N, C-alpha and C positions, 0 to 999 in steps of 0.2 A: 504494500500500500504506500503510495506516495504521500509524504508529509508536506503540505503546501503552506504551513504556517511560517510567518516571518520570525517569530520568537519561540523558543522552547517553552512548553507548558509544564508546570509542576503539579503533580497529583496532590489534591487536597480533599478534604471532606468538611465543607462549611455550609451552614444553613444560609439560605438566601430567600429573597422575596422578589418576584417579578411584578413590577408596578406599572399600570397603564390605565389611562382614562378613568380613574376613580376605582379601578379594580385591582386585585392583588392575588397572586398565586404563589404558594410556597414551592421552593425548589431546593435541590442540593447541588452545590458547586463541586464538580468532580475533578476538574483541572483548571489551572489558571495561569495566565501570563500577563505581561504588561499590555498586550493587544487584544486578548480575548479569553474565552472560557467555554467549557462544556458543562451543561446544566442538566441534571436529571429532573424530570417532571412526571407527574401522574399521567398526563396526556398533553401532547403539544397542540391539540385542537383548541382554538380560541385564543392562542397566544399570538399577538400581532407581530409584524416584522420589525417594529421598533418599540422599545420599552426601556424602563429604568430598572436596573438590578440593584437591590439593597443587600449588602453583605451585613448580616445581622451581628456578627462578632464585633465589628468596629464601626458600624453605622455608615460605611462608605456607600455612596450612590454612584453608579456607573451607567452611562448612556450606552445602550446595546442595539445592534442590528443583527438579526438572525441570518446566518450564513448557510446552515443546513439543519434539517430536521430528520430524526429517526423515530423509532417507535416510542421510546420514553426518554429521549435525550435530544437536546438542541445545542448547536454550536453557535456562538455569538462572537462578534468583534466589537470592540469598544470604540466609542467616538461618534 
């Protein structure tokens, strides 16, 4: 499998919240870099292409764009 990422991602296990248009969905951050992340979700259905990710551990808010979607995981880039 080709790795097309600009930066290496580090495996993590952090609680997160996908926030959009007044709604919120809990997620788990599975890997993380300066430029993006992979998020585990119950279902990717209904998650918009652009949203804010809240990292609950430190209160960081990151603007995200969805790059790919799989059964219960989505890949995002920041910015």
